[in-house]
C-alpha positions in Angstrom: -13.2 -121.0 175.6 -11.5 -118.2 177.6 -8.4 -118.7 180.1 -11.0 -118.1 183.6 -13.0 -120.8 181.6 -10.5 -123.0 181.1 -9.4 -123.1 184.3 -12.6 -123.8 185.7 -13.2 -126.6 183.6 -10.0 -128.0 185.1 -10.8 -127.7 188.6 -14.5 -129.2 188.2 -12.6 -132.3 186.3 -9.7 -132.9 188.3 -11.1 -132.1 191.8 -14.2 -134.0 192.8 -15.7 -133.0 196.1 -14.7 -136.4 197.3 -11.5 -136.1 197.2 -11.1 -132.4 197.8 -9.0 -132.6 201.0 -6.4 -134.1 199.0 -6.1 -131.1 196.8 -5.8 -128.3 199.9 -2.1 -127.6 199.4 -3.0 -126.4 195.9 -3.0 -122.8 195.3 -6.6 -123.1 194.0 -7.5 -124.9 197.4 -6.1 -122.5 199.5 -8.2 -119.6 197.8 -11.4 -121.6 197.9 -10.6 -122.3 201.7 -10.1 -118.4 202.2 -13.1 -117.5 200.0 -15.3 -120.1 201.7 -14.2 -118.5 205.1 -15.2 -115.3 204.4 -18.5 -116.5 202.6 -19.4 -117.8 206.3 -19.5 -114.6 207.6 -21.7 -113.1 204.8 -25.8 -112.8 205.3 -27.8 -113.9 201.9 -28.9 -111.3 199.5 -25.6 -109.1 200.5 -23.4 -107.6 198.3 -20.0 -108.9 198.0 -16.8 -106.8 197.5 -15.4 -106.7 193.9 -13.1 -109.8 192.7 -10.0 -107.3 192.8 -10.6 -107.0 196.6 -10.9 -110.7 197.0 -8.0 -111.1 194.9 -5.8 -108.6 196.9 -6.9 -109.9 199.9 -5.6 -113.1 198.9 -2.5 -112.1 196.9 -3.8 -113.9 194.0 -4.9 -113.3 190.2 -8.7 -112.2 189.4 -8.9 -115.0 187.1 -8.4 -117.5 190.1 -10.6 -116.0 192.5 -13.2 -115.7 189.6 -12.6 -119.7 189.3 -12.6 -120.0 193.0 -16.6 -118.8 193.2 -17.1 -120.7 189.8 -16.3 -124.0 192.0 -18.4 -122.8 194.7 -21.2 -122.4 192.7 -21.0 -125.2 191.0 -21.2 -127.5 194.5 -24.3 -125.7 195.7 -22.3 -123.3 198.1 -23.2 -119.9 196.7 -25.8 -118.7 194.5 -24.2 -115.5 192.7 -26.7 -112.9 191.2 -24.2 -110.3 188.8 -26.2 -107.0 188.4 -23.7 -105.2 186.3 -22.7 -101.8 188.1 -24.6 -103.0 190.9 -22.3 -105.5 192.0 -22.2 -108.8 192.6 -25.0 -110.4 195.5 -24.7 -113.7 197.5 -28.3 -114.4 196.4 -28.3 -117.8 198.4 -25.3 -119.6 201.1 -25.3 -123.0 201.8 -23.2 -122.6 205.6 -22.7 -126.4 206.2 -21.0 -126.6 202.6 -19.2 -123.4 203.0 -17.9 -124.6 206.5 -16.6 -128.0 205.3 -14.5 -126.2 202.9 -13.2 -123.9 205.2 -12.4 -125.9 208.1 -12.5 -129.2 207.2 -13.7 -130.8 210.6 -16.8 -131.2 212.3 -18.7 -128.4 214.3 -18.3 -129.3 217.9 -21.2 -128.7 220.1 -21.0 -129.0 224.3 -24.0 -129.8 226.1 -25.3 -130.9 229.2 -25.4 -134.3 230.5 -28.3 -136.1 229.2 -29.2 -137.3 232.5 -33.0 -136.2 232.0 -35.2 -137.1 229.3 -35.8 -133.3 228.4 -31.9 -132.5 227.9 -31.9 -135.9 226.2 -34.6 -134.7 223.9 -33.2 -131.5 223.4 -29.7 -133.1 222.4 -31.5 -135.5 219.8 -33.5 -132.5 218.3 -30.0 -130.5 218.0 -28.4 -133.4 216.1 -31.2 -134.4 214.2 -31.3 -130.9 212.8 -27.5 -130.4 212.0 -27.7 -134.0 210.5 -30.6 -133.2 208.1 -28.6 -130.2 207.0 -25.7 -132.4 205.9 -23.6 -130.6 209.1 -20.6 -132.8 210.1 -21.2 -132.7 213.7 -19.5 -133.6 217.3 -21.1 -133.2 220.4 -19.4 -132.9 223.3 -21.7 -133.6 226.9 -19.9 -131.6 229.7 -21.3 -131.3 233.2 -21.8 -127.8 234.2 -22.6 -124.7 232.4 -19.4 -122.7 233.5 -17.5 -125.7 232.2 -19.3 -125.5 229.0 -18.7 -121.8 228.7 -14.8 -121.9 229.3 -14.5 -124.5 226.7 -16.7 -122.2 224.3 -14.2 -119.4 225.2 -11.0 -121.4 224.8 -12.0 -122.3 221.1 -12.2 -126.2 222.4 -16.4 -125.8 221.0 -18.0 -124.0 218.2 -21.2 -123.6 220.4 -22.7 -124.1 223.8 -26.0 -125.3 225.1 -27.0 -123.2 228.5 -29.9 -121.9 230.0 -31.1 -118.3 229.5 -30.1 -117.6 232.9 -26.5 -118.5 232.4 -26.5 -117.1 228.8 -28.0 -113.6 229.8 -25.4 -113.5 232.5 -22.2 -114.9 231.0 -20.5 -111.4 231.0 -21.2 -111.4 235.2 -18.9 -114.4 234.6 -16.6 -113.3 232.7 -17.5 -114.7 229.3 -18.4 -113.0 225.8 -21.2 -114.8 224.2 -24.0 -114.2 221.3 -27.0 -116.2 222.4 -27.9 -117.4 218.4 -31.3 -119.5 219.5 -33.8 -119.6 221.8 -35.3 -123.1 222.1 -38.7 -122.1 224.1 -40.5 -122.0 227.5 -39.4 -125.6 229.3 -36.9 -126.5 227.2 -34.1 -126.9 229.8 -35.4 -127.8 233.2 -39.3 -127.6 234.7 -40.4 -127.3 238.0 -37.8 -127.0 240.3 -38.3 -128.4 244.0 -36.6 -128.9 247.2 -35.9 -132.2 248.5 -35.7 -133.1 252.1 -34.6 -136.3 253.4 -36.5 -135.4 256.7 -38.9 -132.5 258.1 -40.6 -130.3 255.8 -38.4 -127.2 255.6 -34.6 -126.4 255.6 -33.4 -125.7 259.4 -29.9 -125.0 260.8 -27.1 -127.3 260.5 -28.8 -129.2 257.5 -26.1 -129.8 254.6 -27.3 -128.9 251.3 -25.9 -130.3 248.2 -24.7 -127.7 245.5 -23.0 -127.6 242.3 -21.1 -124.4 242.3 -19.9 -125.6 238.4 -23.7 -125.3 237.2 -24.6 -121.2 237.8 -28.3 -122.3 237.3 -28.3 -125.2 240.2 -26.1 -122.7 242.7 -28.6 -119.9 242.2 -31.5 -121.5 243.2 -29.9 -123.5 246.1 -28.2 -120.0 247.7 -31.8 -118.7 247.0 -33.7 -121.4 248.9 -31.2 -121.0 251.6 -31.5 -117.3 252.3 -32.3 -117.2 256.2 -31.0 -120.4 257.0 -27.7 -121.1 258.7 -26.7 -124.2 256.3 -23.4 -126.4 255.5 -22.8 -125.9 251.7 -22.0 -129.6 250.3 -20.1 -129.2 246.9 -21.9 -132.5 244.6 -22.3 -133.2 241.0 -25.9 -132.2 240.4 -26.8 -135.4 238.4 -25.6 -137.5 241.4 -27.8 -135.5 243.8 -30.7 -138.1 244.2 -28.2 -140.6 245.4 -26.4 -138.6 247.9 -29.7 -137.9 248.9 -30.7 -141.8 249.7 -26.9 -142.1 251.3 -27.5 -139.6 253.8 -24.5 -137.5 252.6 -26.6 -134.5 252.3 -29.5 -133.6 253.6 -31.3 -131.6 250.9 -30.9 -130.3 247.4 -32.7 -128.7 244.6 -34.0 -130.7 241.4 -36.6 -131.1 238.6 -40.0 -132.3 239.4 -40.3 -134.2 236.3 -36.9 -135.8 236.3 -37.7 -137.7 239.9 -38.2 -141.2 240.0 -41.4 -142.8 240.8 -40.7 -144.3 243.8 -38.8 -141.2 245.1 -39.0 -141.5 249.2 -38.3 -138.4 250.5 -39.6 -135.0 250.7 -40.8 -132.4 247.7 -41.4 -129.2 248.4 -42.5 -126.6 245.8 -39.6 -123.3 245.5 -41.1 -120.2 246.9 -43.3 -118.0 244.6 -40.3 -115.2 244.7 -37.5 -117.4 243.2 -37.6 -116.2 239.4 -36.9 -119.6 238.0 -38.2 -118.9 234.1 -35.0 -118.3 232.8 -33.8 -121.4 234.1 -36.4 -123.3 232.2 -35.3 -122.4 228.8 -32.7 -123.7 226.6 -30.1 -121.2 225.2 -27.3 -121.9 222.2 -24.9 -119.5 222.6 -21.5 -118.7 220.0 -18.5 -116.8 221.2 -19.4 -113.2 220.9 -19.3 -112.2 217.1 -18.4 -115.5 215.5 -20.5 -115.2 212.6 -19.6 -118.3 210.6 -21.3 -120.6 213.4 -23.8 -118.3 214.0 -25.2 -118.5 210.5 -24.5 -122.1 210.1 -26.5 -123.1 212.8 -29.7 -120.6 212.2 -29.6 -122.0 209.1 -29.5 -125.8 210.0 -31.6 -125.8 213.0 -35.5 -125.0 212.9 -36.2 -124.5 216.7 -40.2 -125.7 216.3 -38.5 -129.0 214.9 -35.8 -129.6 217.7 -38.9 -128.7 220.0 -41.2 -131.4 218.1 -38.6 -133.9 218.7 -37.6 -133.1 221.9 -41.3 -133.5 222.8 -41.3 -136.6 221.6 -38.5 -138.2 223.9 -39.9 -136.7 226.9 -43.2 -138.5 226.1 -41.4 -142.2 225.2 -42.7 -141.6 221.4 -39.2 -141.2 220.6 -36.0 -143.0 221.8 -33.0 -140.6 222.4 -30.3 -140.6 219.5 -27.7 -137.9 220.5 
């Protein structure tokens, strides 16, 4: 048994995965952490840098780097294919395991408040998919797409769920994001309508509720209000029905499938010239260039499976769990 094999043997027998965090201060632990972070940015089947390159990058010996690779291979975090002069390739990467070693914390996601069954179903599907891949996940339910993007930009969360409209116009609002997953038609909101306390149309002087913290809500409200002299009242979108019922506002925009059966006010379909298709699709975004979390999400979440679980929640065949 050579020196490298002896070092690997020692690591495997003295350091268990369950108590890995207790050994993070060791030199070998630091190298494994750095290596895991680097591998999170690598695509499967890509050729890896030479061991000497890693050693120079980390200020460690080649043997230490080889031992770190051996450890990651042993726990199933990476599968290596060494092809002589052609180099070494990362054939399979378990991004969830690499994340745990690299950051020692849960993945944090910022999702819309699950006030509607469609959003509760989406949150259920996301959680189930991450759990199935062994991802330690901490969801944060946050009102307003702008707040979710601000949290993402500050690093307070690793990903955010917004509408496709917000994802595609994020730069306009000063946010640089990459869209990682598109969850499909009607995965976010469906069939926006105008709600009125009295009458069948908006007229001058009415008070219309608008949630400027929600780019989706604000854009629809402003479009339906064109040509009418209205008073815009800032509201929390999720409280719109209560505010309408109490008389605090005269109108607002909502989604038809989220209306209660006993809703007693006027429901007016939106004008056909309002393009709300982008508002109806949920998109998972990350900070621009954040390849580690993008790789983990793509590896862990299956869009079709998330959609199946969401549909079951919407049809009341499954209880929400998020």
